[in-house]
C-alpha positions in Angstrom: 81.0 108.8 79.5 81.6 107.0 82.8 85.1 108.3 83.6 83.8 110.5 86.5 82.1 107.5 88.1 85.1 105.2 87.6 87.5 107.9 89.0 85.3 108.3 92.1 85.6 104.5 92.7 89.3 104.5 92.0 89.9 107.3 94.5 87.5 105.8 97.2 89.3 102.4 96.9 92.7 104.1 97.0 91.8 106.1 100.2 90.6 103.0 102.0 93.6 101.0 100.8 96.1 103.7 101.9 94.5 103.9 105.4 94.6 100.1 105.7 98.3 99.9 104.6 99.1 102.7 107.1 98.2 100.5 110.0 99.8 97.3 108.7 102.9 96.2 110.8 104.9 95.2 107.7 104.7 98.7 106.2 107.4 101.2 106.8 105.7 104.2 105.0 102.7 105.0 102.9 102.7 107.7 100.3 99.2 108.8 99.3 98.0 112.5 99.0 94.7 111.6 100.7 96.5 110.8 104.0 97.0 113.7 106.3 100.6 112.5 106.9 101.4 113.2 103.2 103.6 116.4 103.0 101.4 117.9 100.3 98.0 116.7 101.6 96.4 120.1 101.8 97.6 121.1 98.3 96.4 117.9 96.9 93.0 118.2 98.5 92.6 121.8 97.0 93.7 120.8 93.5 92.0 117.4 93.3 88.6 118.2 94.6 89.2 116.6 97.9 90.4 113.3 96.5 93.9 111.7 96.9 93.9 110.1 93.5 94.2 106.5 92.4 97.9 105.6 93.0 99.2 104.5 96.4 102.9 103.9 97.0 104.2 102.1 100.1 107.4 100.8 101.4 107.7 97.5 103.2 110.1 97.0 106.1 113.2 95.0 105.3 112.9 91.2 105.7 114.9 89.4 108.3 117.9 87.5 107.0 121.2 88.0 105.3 122.3 90.7 102.9 122.3 94.4 103.0 119.2 96.5 103.8 118.5 97.3 100.1 118.6 93.6 99.3 116.3 92.7 102.2 113.9 95.5 101.2 113.8 94.2 97.6 113.1 90.7 98.8 110.2 91.9 100.9 108.7 94.0 98.0 109.0 91.1 95.6 107.5 88.7 98.1 104.4 90.9 98.4 104.1 91.4 94.7 104.6 87.7 93.9 101.9 86.7 96.4 99.2 88.8 94.7 96.5 87.0 92.6 94.1 89.8 91.9 96.6 92.6 91.1 98.2 92.6 87.7 102.0 93.0 87.8 102.9 95.7 85.3 104.6 99.0 85.1 101.6 100.7 83.6 99.2 103.0 85.4 95.4 103.5 84.9 93.1 100.6 84.2 89.9 99.3 85.7 91.8 96.5 87.3 94.4 97.1 90.0 98.0 97.2 88.8 101.1 96.7 91.0 104.7 97.4 90.3 108.2 97.7 91.8 109.4 101.2 90.7 113.1 100.5 91.4 113.2 97.7 88.8 110.6 99.1 86.3 109.8 102.8 85.8 113.0 104.0 87.6 115.2 101.0 86.8 117.6 102.9 84.6 118.5 105.3 87.4 121.5 104.7 89.6 120.6 103.6 93.2 121.7 107.0 94.5 119.4 108.8 92.1 116.4 106.6 93.1 117.1 107.1 96.8 117.3 110.9 96.2 113.8 110.7 94.7 112.6 108.6 97.7 112.3 105.4 95.7 113.8 102.5 97.8 114.1 98.9 96.9 111.2 98.3 99.3 108.8 100.6 97.5 105.7 99.2 95.8 103.3 101.2 93.7 99.6 100.3 93.3 97.3 101.9 90.7 94.1 101.0 92.4 91.3 99.6 90.3 87.6 99.1 90.6 87.6 95.8 92.5 85.9 95.5 95.9 88.2 96.9 98.5 88.0 93.8 100.6 89.3 91.8 97.7 92.2 94.2 97.3 93.2 94.3 100.9 93.0 90.5 101.1 95.2 90.2 98.0 97.9 92.4 99.5 97.6 90.9 102.9 98.5 87.5 101.5 102.1 88.8 101.0 102.2 91.4 103.8 101.1 89.0 106.5 103.7 86.5 105.6 106.7 88.9 105.6 109.3 88.1 108.2 110.4 91.6 109.2 
């Protein structure tokens, strides 16, 4: 009975989160249909009643240090994920609470690296299924890890 109200909040939070991530210096790229920079933004807005949805994906910049770029991207992504306290680490989607995952090692973990890269899924990608929490709490939770990345 309350799905339409919950989805409205999911989408509002996701939009604000995507816009915030898009300005963060540790972020390489944000993928969210609600952003005008998304290649299918116009189509998504037509098909989804002007909403970008509840899932935001983003890629962190590679951390400084040793190792190849994929390894340094993975280290950065895991650092951000490990620093969260509010987000639940899982490979599921769709809950009232915010869920965070590393697609390269979960949902796309069985694919070869070349296949993941062809799909645009790097070791630095993080996927967030945005929940109903207050947006300030969500940004603070992600900032804990993002602000301490050494890129």
